[in-house]
C-alpha positions in Angstrom: 0.0 0.0 0.0 1.3 3.4 -0.8 -0.5 6.7 -1.0 0.3 10.4 -1.2 -0.4 12.4 1.9 -1.6 15.7 0.7 -1.2 18.9 2.9 -4.7 19.2 3.8 -4.7 15.7 5.0 -1.4 16.1 7.0 -2.9 19.0 8.7 -5.9 17.4 9.9 -3.9 14.2 10.9 -1.5 16.4 12.9 -4.4 18.2 14.6 -5.9 14.7 15.6 -2.6 13.6 17.0 -2.1 16.8 18.9 -5.6 16.6 20.3 -5.1 12.8 21.2 -1.8 13.6 23.1 -3.6 16.3 25.1 -6.9 14.4 25.8 -5.3 11.1 26.6 -2.6 12.7 28.7 -0.1 10.8 26.4 3.6 11.6 26.3 3.6 11.0 22.5 1.6 9.9 19.7 2.8 8.7 16.2 1.1 7.8 13.2 3.0 5.2 11.2 2.2 3.6 7.8 2.6 -0.4 7.6 5.9 -0.1 6.0 7.1 1.6 9.1 7.5 5.3 7.8 6.5 8.1 10.3 3.5 10.0 8.9 2.9 12.4 12.0 4.1 12.7 15.6 2.9 14.9 18.6 4.1 15.3 22.0 6.6 16.9 24.2 9.0 13.8 24.3 9.3 13.5 20.7 13.1 14.7 20.8 14.0 12.0 23.4 12.8 9.3 21.2 14.6 7.8 17.9 11.3 8.1 15.7 12.5 6.2 12.8 13.4 3.1 14.8 10.0 3.5 16.8 8.1 3.7 13.6 10.0 0.7 12.1 9.6 -1.4 14.9 5.7 -0.7 15.6 5.2 -1.8 11.9 7.2 -4.9 12.6 5.2 -5.4 15.7 1.8 -5.1 13.8 3.3 -7.6 11.1 4.3 -10.1 13.7 1.2 -10.0 15.5 -0.9 -10.4 12.3 1.2 -13.7 11.8 0.1 -14.8 15.3 -3.3 -14.0 14.6 -3.3 -16.1 11.3 -1.9 -18.9 13.2 -4.7 -19.4 15.5 -7.3 -18.5 13.0 -8.0 -14.9 13.8 -8.1 -12.2 11.2 -6.2 -9.7 13.2 -5.4 -8.3 16.5 -5.9 -4.6 15.8 -5.0 -3.4 19.4 -1.7 -4.3 21.3 -0.6 -3.1 24.7 2.7 -3.1 26.1 3.2 -2.3 29.9 6.6 -1.3 31.4 7.8 -0.1 34.7 7.6 3.4 33.7 6.0 3.8 30.3 3.2 1.8 28.4 2.8 1.6 24.6 -0.7 1.2 23.1 -0.6 0.3 19.4 -3.7 0.4 17.0 -4.1 -0.7 13.5 -6.5 1.8 11.9 -8.6 0.8 9.0 -6.0 -1.9 8.1 -3.9 1.1 6.6 -1.9 2.9 9.3 -0.6 2.3 12.9 -1.4 4.6 15.8 1.3 4.4 18.5 0.6 6.1 21.9 3.2 6.1 24.7 1.9 7.1 28.2 2.8 6.8 31.8 1.1 6.8 35.0 -0.5 10.2 34.5 -3.1 8.3 32.1 -4.7 5.0 32.0 -5.3 2.2 29.5 -9.1 3.0 29.6 -8.7 6.6 28.9 -6.2 6.0 26.2 -8.5 3.3 24.6 -11.4 5.8 24.7 -9.6 8.5 23.0 -8.1 6.2 20.4 -11.2 5.0 19.3 -12.5 8.5 18.4 -9.1 9.5 16.8 -9.1 6.2 14.8 -12.5 7.0 13.3 -11.4 10.6 12.4 -8.0 9.4 10.8 -10.1 6.4 8.8 -12.4 9.4 7.4 -9.4 11.1 6.2 -7.7 8.2 4.4 -11.3 7.6 3.0 -11.3 11.1 1.4 -7.8 10.7 0.2 -8.7 7.3 -1.5 -11.8 9.0 -3.2 -9.7 12.0 -4.4 -7.2 9.6 -5.9 -10.0 7.6 -7.7 -11.6 10.9 -8.9 -8.3 12.1 -10.3 -7.5 8.7 -12.1 -11.0 8.9 -13.7 -10.2 12.5 -14.9 -6.8 11.7 -16.6 -6.5 12.6 -20.2 -6.4 9.7 -22.6 -4.7 10.1 -26.1 -5.1 8.1 -29.1 -2.9 8.0 -32.1 -4.8 10.6 -33.9 -4.6 12.9 -30.8 -0.8 12.6 -30.7 -0.6 13.3 -34.4 -2.5 16.5 -34.0 -0.5 17.6 -31.2 2.8 17.3 -33.0 1.6 18.2 -36.5 3.4 21.0 -38.3 
């Protein structure tokens, strides 16, 4: 899966991740594509994290978990939670397209994070659906040339 992230879509996604960071009392929020490329990041602790590695490992985590799900006959595990001594990570697959990663500590709770992620996931899903419609519309409006059109274009 590849896509072109338009400026309007990035601004909306960034606003959603900023709000999610604030509303869930998260340290950081990342949106990552399934290939491990960082799309957007929010939070005060971003400078303390290797975002490239985190994005790549989150995508690998989703891929590995998908393999586990398949082995036991599940379609997927769309929510993952890792609990640490100091920080926790909640990972959600949004519309089978992108990965939402939330890092939070004791100032928040898993319940609050899951509640806020549900809303943010729906909003992100709508943005990607709009982008898909826009791409399909652009494909349908592409110019098609036949040999006569090309001859007329280059005629003396």
